[in-house]
N, C-alpha and C positions, 0 to 999 in steps of 0.2 A: 629335334624331336619331330616326328612326322605328324602333320596336322590331323590325320584321321584318328590319331590316338587321343585327341583332346576330348574332354567330356562335352556333352550337349549343353548349349546355353540354357539358363533357366527361363521358364515360361510362366508368366503370372496371368491370372484372370484379367479380362479387360476392365473390370470394375475395381481392381485392386487400388487401394488408397494408401499412399505412403504417409507415415507419421513424420511430418516435417516441422522442425522447430528451429527457428533462426537463433543465432547466437545473440546473447543479451548485451555482452560487453564490447561488441564491435559491429560495424556494418557488415551485412551479408545479404546478397541478393537472393531472391526466391529460387533461382536456378541453382546457385551454389548450395543452398540449404537442401534442395531436393537431391542433388548429386551426393552430398555428404550422407544423407539418410539412406540412399540406395546402396552406397558402398559399405554401409554398416551391415548390410545383409550378407551373410557368409557365402551364399551361392553366387551372388553378383561379384563379390570380391574375388572369389576363386576363378570365375569366368574371365574377369578382366586381367587377372594375373596370367592365366593361360594365353589370352590374346596377346598380351605384352610379350611373353616368352616366344610365341610363334612369330610375331613381327620382328623381334630382336634377332632371332636365329634364322630368319628367312634369307636364303642366299641372294635373292633378288634385291633385298634392301642394302646389301653391301657392295652393289655395283658389279657383281660377278654373275655370270650366267652358267 
């Protein structure tokens, strides 16, 4: 897939606060809890999926030019 066909990455206001809640039954760092909360957002999840697909299908990542 051509990378120009990918949707624009989501943009959030500078003062956006994520609702971060650490897991109660196991250790979880602040960063891991933040990432887990961010990926719960549909727009971020879709952006990361598209980025993964672009990276995975990139001809340069397979060692060919």
